[in-house]
C-alpha positions, -999 to +999 in steps of 0.1 A: +051-078+123+059-057+153+069-026+133+040-028+109+015-033+137+029-003+156+027+019+125-009+007+117-019+015+153-008+051+147+015+049+177+048+057+159+053+075+125+090+070+131+087+034+121+109+027+090+085+023+061+108-002+043+108-024+074+070-023+077+066-031+040+089-061+043+070-073+073+038-071+052+055-092+026+059-121+051+022-129+044+033-141+009+068-151+019+068-166+055+102-165+071+114-136+050+147-122+062+140-085+064+176-075+070+190-087+036+166-065+017+174-035+038+211-041+030+201-041-007+184-008-004+214+005+015+236-006-014+215+012-040+216+044-019+254+041-015+258+037-052+236+067-060+255+088-034+286+083-054+269+100-084+254+130-066+265+158-043+247+173-013+250+205-032+231+192-062+198+210-067+166+189-065+162+186-103+197+174-108+193+148-080+160+136-096+176+133-130+206+114-116+184+091-095+161+084-125+190+075-147+203+051-120+171+035-109+151+034-141+176+033-169+205+013-153+187-009-128+155-011-149+128-004-123+094-001-140+057-005-135+043-040-139+016-032-165+015-068-178+005-084-144-007-054-125-029-073-100-003-099-089+002-100-051+039-100-058+037-064-068+028-055-032+058-074-018+089-051-015+113-080-016+099-092-049+098-057-063+135-054-055+142-088-072+121-083-103+125-045-104+088-041-112+058-034-092+028-012-084+030+026-083+031+026-045+058+000-041+080+016-067+074+050-050+084+034-017+117+023-032+123+058-045+114+074-012+135+050+009+166+055-012+160+093-010+156+090+028+190+073+031+205+103+012+186+128+033+165+140+004+129+151+012+109+127-010+073+124-001+045+100-009+015+114-029-015+092-026-037+104-055-069+084-062-060+056-086-023+063-088+006+068-063+034+093-070+063+108-052+072+145-047+105+161-040+098+189-014+119+219-025+112+245+002+075+238+000+074+235-038+068+200-051+085+184-080+063+154-089+079+121-100+061+090-113+082+059-105+057+036-122+064+054-155+102+053-152+104+084-131+088+109-155+085+144-140+050+159-139+035+193-132+006+193-107-020+198-135-006+167-152-009+147-120-046+156-117-052+148-153-036+114-148-058+107-118-089+119-137-081+095-166-075+065-143-105+070-120-130+084-146-137+112-122-131+149-128-103+157-104-087+186-123-095+211-095-090+187-066-056+199-055-060+182-021-054+149-040-017+160-042-013+163-004+015+141+010+004+111+029+017+097+062+035+064+065+004+049+081-017+059+052+008+043+028+008+011+049-030+010+048-030+015+010-005-013+006-027-036+027-057-028+007-038-035-025-026-068-013-060-078+000-076-070-034-049-091-052-057-121-030-095-116-034-091-116-072-074-150-070-096-165-043-067-169-020-089-166+011-065-176+038-039-149+028-067-124+023-079-131+058-044-125+072-044-091+055-079-084+067-070-092+103-044-064+101-069-040+087-094-047+115-066-043+140-056-010+124-092+003+122-111-013+151-141+011+148-145+007+110-176-013+105-168-022+069-136-040+079-156-064+102-181-070+073-152-078+050-136-102+075-170-118+082-174-127+045-139-141+044-148-163+074-178-174+054-156-184+025-135-205+049-166-220+066-156-205+099-192-198+107-190-187+144-163-161+136-184-150+106-215-145+127-195-125+154-180-102+128-213-096+110-230-088+143-202-064+151-206-048+117-243-041+124-236-028+159-211-003+145-233+007+116-270+003+126-281+021+095-261+000+071-276-001+036-271-039+034-285-045+069-314-067+056-291-089+036-266-093+065-295-102+088-306-129+064-271-142+063-270-143+101-302-163+102-286-189+079-254-189+100-273-195+132-289-226+116-255-238+104-241-233+139-271-251+155-266-280+132-229-282+141-237-284+178 
């Protein structure tokens, strides 16, 4: 996971996002051969390149890309099993041609990158989109909904419906995100999927990456501490919960965490 860890550390935004995403997928698919999936993305980009011209305007490119990816290849949002961890695994998304908004956006972006098209990630609350940057003017594309083209107002209405918040005037929600921000969002999605299924060991592997990425974020230590509790790794749980309180002395749940620490100390004493 060298590339993913480097990206999460904030050391190198030049890391290829497709490589980082495939390294993340090794949590679900140990031994995954990253190179074969990069070749598949290359082949999609090559096939699309034969249908477009460098002189094509942005809208023509988008319409051609949408026809190829969503009509011919059949990429689509996985609305039937939205919370499956497989939706966060780029290799599986490329096999099934279905996934989350962010993984489908990643496919769209990476094919665009190979063709030197400026397609950006837009990390709205509740829903991820892409935007074609046409000299500072953005054309918004929703890969989860088969590449539909949206105006900015429509994007904010969509985010408002999904989150239940009034985001109609929050234009900052349409700001492009960095590769690191995308990687963190994918990590959080995958962790949430594992937590829903009680897959504690895999959730812990994701959580360890989040702690490594955000070593001063108290909440990440609390989350890892509770995962250690699920796995009955009491010493590690106690260490993380103590770290959580040290980083956030005014934590709202401080009393509850302190009670848990008392119980953990008893368990640890009994084990000795």
